[in-house]
C-alpha positions as CSV (number, residue, x, y, z in Angstrom):
1,M,25.5,12.5,14.8
2,E,28.3,10.6,13.0
3,Q,31.4,12.3,11.7
4,M,30.4,11.9,8.1
5,D,27.1,13.6,8.8
6,R,28.8,16.4,10.7
7,I,31.2,17.0,7.8
8,Q,28.4,17.1,5.3
9,K,26.3,19.5,7.4
10,L,29.3,21.8,7.9
11,H,29.9,21.9,4.2
12,R,26.3,22.8,3.5
13,I,26.4,25.6,6.0
14,F,29.6,27.1,4.6
15,S,28.3,26.7,1.0
16,S,25.0,28.5,1.8
17,L,26.4,31.4,4.0
18,R,28.8,33.5,1.8
19,Y,29.7,35.8,4.6
20,G,30.6,33.1,7.1
21,V,29.4,31.8,10.4
22,T,30.7,32.0,13.9
23,L,31.7,29.0,16.0
24,Q,28.8,29.8,18.4
25,Q,26.3,29.7,15.6
26,L,27.8,26.4,14.4
27,T,27.5,24.8,17.8
28,Q,23.9,26.0,18.0
29,Q,22.9,24.7,14.6
30,L,24.7,21.4,14.9
31,Q,24.0,21.0,18.7
32,L,27.5,20.0,19.3
33,S,30.3,21.2,21.6
34,S,32.8,23.8,20.3
35,A,35.6,21.2,20.6
36,V,33.8,18.7,18.3
37,V,32.9,21.5,15.8
38,K,36.6,22.7,15.7
39,K,37.8,19.1,15.1
40,N,35.5,18.7,12.1
41,I,36.4,22.1,10.7
42,N,40.0,20.9,10.7
43,I,39.1,17.7,9.0
44,L,37.1,19.6,6.3
45,R,40.0,22.0,5.7
46,D,43.1,19.9,6.1
47,R,42.0,16.4,4.9
48,L,39.3,17.3,2.3
49,Y,41.0,20.5,1.2
50,A,38.0,22.7,1.6
51,P,38.8,26.5,1.0
52,L,38.0,27.4,4.6
53,E,39.2,30.7,5.9
54,Y,38.8,32.5,9.3
55,D,38.3,36.2,9.8
56,P,39.6,37.2,13.3
57,S,37.8,40.6,13.1
58,T,34.4,39.0,12.7
59,K,35.2,35.6,14.2
60,R,33.6,33.9,11.3
61,W,34.5,30.8,9.3
62,Y,33.7,30.9,5.5
63,Y,34.6,29.5,2.2
64,A,36.9,31.6,0.1
65,Q,34.7,33.2,-2.6
66,N,37.1,32.3,-5.5
67,H,36.7,28.6,-4.6
68,G,33.7,28.3,-2.4
69,D,31.1,28.4,-5.2
70,Y,32.8,25.4,-6.9
71,F,34.0,23.3,-4.0
72,Q,32.3,20.0,-3.6
73,L,33.0,17.1,-1.2
74,P,34.5,14.1,-3.1
75,G,32.2,11.2,-3.8
76,L,28.6,10.8,-2.7
77,W,28.1,12.7,0.6
78,L,24.8,12.3,2.3
79,T,23.8,12.0,5.9
80,S,22.8,8.6,7.3
81,A,19.1,9.6,7.4
82,E,19.3,10.8,3.7
83,L,21.0,7.6,2.6
84,L,18.4,5.4,4.3
85,G,15.7,7.6,2.8
86,L,17.3,7.2,-0.7
87,A,17.6,3.4,-0.2
88,A,13.9,3.3,0.8
89,T,13.0,5.3,-2.3
90,L,15.0,2.9,-4.5
91,N,13.2,0.0,-3.0
92,I,9.8,1.7,-3.6
93,L,10.8,2.4,-7.2
94,D,11.7,-1.3,-7.6
95,T,8.3,-2.3,-6.2
96,M,6.3,0.1,-8.4
97,D,8.1,-1.1,-11.5
98,A,10.0,2.0,-12.5
99,G,10.7,0.6,-15.9
100,L,13.1,2.8,-17.8
101,L,14.8,3.9,-14.5
102,D,16.1,0.4,-13.7
103,D,19.6,1.0,-15.2
104,D,19.9,4.4,-13.6
105,I,18.8,3.0,-10.3
106,N,21.3,0.2,-10.4
107,S,24.1,2.6,-11.1
108,L,23.2,4.5,-7.9
109,R,22.7,1.4,-5.8
110,Q,26.3,0.5,-5.3
111,P,27.6,3.8,-4.1
112,I,24.7,4.1,-1.7
113,T,25.3,0.6,-0.4
114,D,29.0,1.5,0.1
115,Q,28.2,4.7,2.0
116,L,25.8,2.9,4.2
117,A,28.3,0.1,4.9
118,A,30.8,2.8,6.0
119,R,28.3,3.8,8.6
120,G,27.6,0.2,9.7
121,L,24.2,0.1,8.0
122,T,22.7,-1.9,5.1
123,A,20.2,-0.9,2.5
124,T,17.8,-3.5,3.8
125,D,17.7,-2.2,7.4
126,F,14.6,-0.1,6.9
127,N,12.8,-3.1,5.3
128,R,12.3,-4.5,8.8
129,F,10.1,-1.5,9.7
130,I,8.9,0.0,6.4
131,Q,7.2,-1.9,3.6
132,F,5.6,-0.9,0.4
133,L,3.0,-3.5,-0.7
134,P,1.3,-2.9,-4.0
135,T,-1.8,-5.1,-4.6
136,T,-2.8,-4.5,-8.2
137,R,0.4,-3.7,-10.0
138,R,0.9,-5.1,-13.5
139,P,4.5,-4.9,-14.6
140,A,5.6,-3.7,-18.1
141,S,8.8,-4.4,-19.9
142,N,11.8,-2.0,-19.7
143,H,12.0,-2.0,-23.5
144,L,8.4,-0.7,-23.7
145,F,9.1,2.0,-21.2
146,A,12.2,3.1,-23.1
147,M,10.2,3.3,-26.3
148,L,7.4,5.3,-24.7
149,T,9.8,7.7,-23.1
150,D,11.8,8.1,-26.4
151,T,8.6,8.9,-28.3
152,L,7.6,11.5,-25.7
153,I,11.0,13.2,-25.8
154,T,11.5,13.1,-29.5
155,Q,7.8,13.8,-30.1
156,R,7.2,10.9,-32.5
157,Q,4.0,9.0,-33.2
158,L,3.6,5.4,-32.1
159,F,1.8,2.4,-33.6
160,I,0.4,0.1,-30.9
161,V,-1.5,-3.1,-30.6
162,Y,-3.7,-2.7,-27.5
163,E,-5.7,-5.3,-25.5
164,D,-8.5,-4.0,-23.4
165,Y,-10.0,-5.5,-20.2
166,H,-12.2,-7.9,-22.2
167,G,-9.3,-9.2,-24.3
168,K,-10.4,-7.3,-27.4
169,R,-7.4,-6.1,-29.4
170,S,-7.2,-2.9,-31.5
171,R,-4.5,-1.4,-33.7
172,R,-4.0,2.3,-33.7
173,T,-1.5,5.1,-34.3
174,I,-1.2,7.5,-31.4
175,S,0.7,10.7,-30.4
176,P,2.0,10.1,-26.8
177,Q,1.3,13.0,-24.5
178,G,2.6,11.8,-21.1
179,L,3.0,8.9,-18.7
180,V,0.8,8.8,-15.5
181,Y,1.3,6.5,-12.5
182,Y,-2.1,5.9,-10.9
183,Q,-3.2,3.3,-8.4
184,E,0.0,1.2,-8.8
185,N,-0.2,1.1,-12.6
186,W,1.3,3.1,-15.5
187,Y,-1.0,4.8,-18.1
188,L,0.0,6.5,-21.3
189,D,-2.1,9.6,-22.2
190,A,-2.2,10.1,-26.0
191,W,-4.0,11.5,-29.0
192,C,-5.5,8.6,-30.9
193,H,-5.4,9.2,-34.7
194,H,-7.9,6.4,-35.2
195,K,-10.6,7.9,-33.0
196,H,-9.5,11.5,-33.5
197,A,-9.7,12.1,-29.8
198,P,-7.6,11.8,-26.6
199,R,-7.3,8.4,-25.1
200,S,-5.4,6.8,-22.2
201,F,-3.9,3.3,-22.3
202,M,-2.7,1.0,-19.5
203,V,1.0,0.4,-20.4
204,S,0.9,-3.3,-19.3
205,R,-1.9,-3.9,-21.9
206,I,0.1,-2.6,-24.8
207,Q,1.0,-5.8,-26.6
208,K,3.2,-4.2,-29.3
209,A,4.7,-0.8,-29.9
210,T,6.5,0.5,-33.0
211,R,8.1,4.0,-33.2
212,Q,7.0,6.0,-36.3
213,A,8.8,8.6,-38.3
214,E,6.0,11.1,-38.2
215,K,6.0,13.9,-35.7
216,S,3.4,13.6,-32.9
217,Q,0.4,15.8,-32.6
218,P,0.8,17.7,-29.4
219,M,-2.2,18.6,-27.2
220,A,-2.4,22.0,-25.6
221,P,-1.9,21.8,-21.8
222,D,-5.4,23.2,-21.1
223,E,-7.0,20.7,-23.5
224,R,-5.1,17.8,-22.0
225,S,-6.0,18.8,-18.5
226,A,-9.6,19.4,-19.4
227,H,-9.9,15.9,-20.9
228,F,-7.8,13.8,-18.5
229,A,-8.2,15.6,-15.2
230,S,-11.7,17.1,-15.1
231,A,-13.7,13.9,-14.2
232,Y,-13.4,11.6,-11.3
233,G,-10.6,8.9,-11.2
234,I,-8.8,7.4,-14.1
235,F,-11.6,7.7,-16.6
236,A,-11.0,10.6,-19.0
237,G,-13.3,13.0,-20.6
238,P,-15.4,15.9,-19.3
239,A,-17.3,15.7,-16.1
240,T,-21.0,15.4,-17.1
241,H,-22.5,14.6,-13.6
242,T,-22.0,15.6,-10.0
243,A,-22.3,12.9,-7.3
244,V,-24.0,14.1,-4.2
245,L,-23.0,11.9,-1.3
246,R,-23.7,11.7,2.5
247,F,-21.3,9.8,4.7
248,S,-22.6,8.6,8.1
249,P,-20.5,8.3,11.3
250,P,-18.1,6.7,12.1
251,L,-16.9,6.6,8.4
252,A,-17.7,10.3,7.8
253,R,-14.4,11.6,9.2
254,E,-12.5,9.0,7.1
255,A,-14.2,10.1,4.0
256,A,-13.5,13.8,4.9
257,S,-9.8,13.0,5.1
258,V,-9.7,11.8,1.5
259,Q,-9.3,14.2,-1.5
260,W,-11.8,12.7,-3.9
261,H,-11.3,15.3,-6.6
262,R,-9.6,18.7,-6.9
263,E,-12.9,20.4,-7.6
264,Q,-14.9,18.7,-4.9
265,T,-17.1,20.7,-2.5
266,S,-18.2,19.6,1.0
267,H,-19.8,20.6,4.2
268,W,-20.8,19.1,7.6
269,E,-24.3,18.7,9.0
270,G,-23.8,17.5,12.5
271,Q,-21.9,14.3,12.3
272,Y,-22.8,13.7,8.7
273,Y,-20.3,14.6,5.9
274,H,-21.8,15.8,2.6
275,L,-19.7,15.7,-0.5
276,R,-20.2,16.7,-4.1
277,V,-17.8,15.1,-6.7
278,P,-17.8,15.7,-10.5
279,Y,-17.5,12.6,-12.7
280,G,-18.1,11.4,-16.2
281,D,-17.9,7.6,-16.1
282,E,-19.4,6.2,-12.9
283,R,-17.7,2.8,-12.9
284,E,-14.7,3.7,-10.7
285,L,-16.8,5.9,-8.5
286,V,-19.2,3.0,-7.9
287,R,-16.3,0.8,-6.9
288,D,-14.9,3.3,-4.5
289,L,-18.3,4.0,-2.9
290,L,-18.9,0.3,-2.3
291,R,-15.9,0.2,-0.1
292,Y,-17.8,2.3,2.4
293,G,-20.7,-0.1,2.4
294,A,-23.7,1.3,4.4
295,G,-21.6,4.2,5.6
296,V,-22.4,6.2,2.4
297,R,-25.7,7.1,0.8
298,V,-25.9,8.4,-2.8
299,I,-28.4,11.4,-2.8
300,A,-28.0,12.2,-6.5
301,P,-28.0,11.6,-9.4
302,P,-30.6,8.8,-9.8
303,S,-28.5,6.9,-12.3
304,L,-25.6,6.6,-9.9
305,R,-28.0,5.6,-7.1
306,A,-29.5,2.9,-9.3
307,H,-26.1,1.6,-10.2
308,I,-25.1,1.2,-6.6
309,I,-28.5,-0.5,-5.8
310,N,-28.2,-2.9,-8.7
311,T,-24.6,-3.8,-7.9
312,A,-25.3,-4.3,-4.2
313,T,-28.3,-6.5,-5.1
314,A,-26.1,-8.6,-7.4
315,I,-23.6,-9.1,-4.7
316,L,-26.3,-10.2,-2.2
317,E,-27.9,-12.6,-4.7
318,H,-24.4,-14.0,-5.5
319,Y,-24.3,-15.3,-1.9
320,C,-27.8,-16.7,-1.9
321,D,-28.3,-20.4,-1.8
322,P,-28.9,-21.4,-4.5
323,P,-27.4,-18.4,-6.3
324,T,-29.4,-16.5,-9.0
325,A,-28.4,-14.6,-12.0
326,T,-31.0,-11.9,-11.9
327,H,-28.4,-9.2,-11.5
328,P,-25.0,-10.4,-12.7
329,A,-22.1,-8.6,-11.1
330,T,-20.2,-6.2,-13.4
331,P,-16.4,-6.3,-13.8
332,A,-16.3,-2.6,-12.9
333,V,-16.6,-3.2,-9.2
334,A,-13.9,-5.8,-9.0
335,N,-10.6,-4.7,-7.6
336,V,-8.8,-4.6,-10.9
337,P,-7.0,-1.8,-12.8
338,L,-9.5,0.2,-14.9
339,D,-9.1,1.4,-18.5
340,R,-9.2,5.1,-18.8
341,H,-10.9,4.9,-22.2
342,T,-14.3,3.4,-22.9
343,V,-14.5,-0.4,-23.6
344,S,-16.2,0.3,-26.9
345,D,-13.0,1.9,-28.2
């Protein structure tokens, strides 16, 4: 443990224990010798001017109460592990396109880099061992993120020009309700005044956004949750069906380790894993089930089973020689970000 880490941990102990702590307790918590602990106590008191006092009757060190509640170490004091963890977090935020946070992140980057350098470390050390590799991320501009966040905080309506997956553009006025990060892309949940219903929009597909003077129309938390969170995946709306699935070994345990939906139910029959998942729009569910190939079987409903069969047939025919167009593949099964509202909107 480096000296800066020892100082930081000592400070946290004294700040959290109002009635003090003995030298023996400190050596046990820090797993250091009493000589090393005493040396760092002296540094904390004499060089950093911490309000440390010692009570001979109880043999306890403590922060003086008239100062201890307010004393803070100067500068940014984190342990080496915490600094590396924060550097890793900043790197992940960069990769996931944090948008509005960019300026704030940049203001934190230099002091973190300086603190790491003082320990002989660099912010890129962890990159040799830990990587965050998004595959379907679509970046959005910082200006757009700033406007979306501003309308959420000030509760103002927003006029947007939106382009869906098929390139069809629509113009609508919305009342933003919240931003959601899902499968490496940002989505804006909103009340659509054109459709008079809740909708969700992929932020990267918003072509134009203009802040309006009118107050936004808020949705009740229960209403928002019921619409955006009741069905499977990113598709909003109420769950109107329940998928009954059976996973075969050896993929059964893999499927069982995944939380498919917060209201899912499941049970085991021997080595087979049975799962029930509520859904409204089946497109994303079909895409996810196809990843399991022959390791999953749709028991019900018939419409979902037919969709899987038709899609699998289309894939097979696509590889025939010569190819046929009897069952053209649908875009829904491609590995692309999905709209949370229906294409007809």
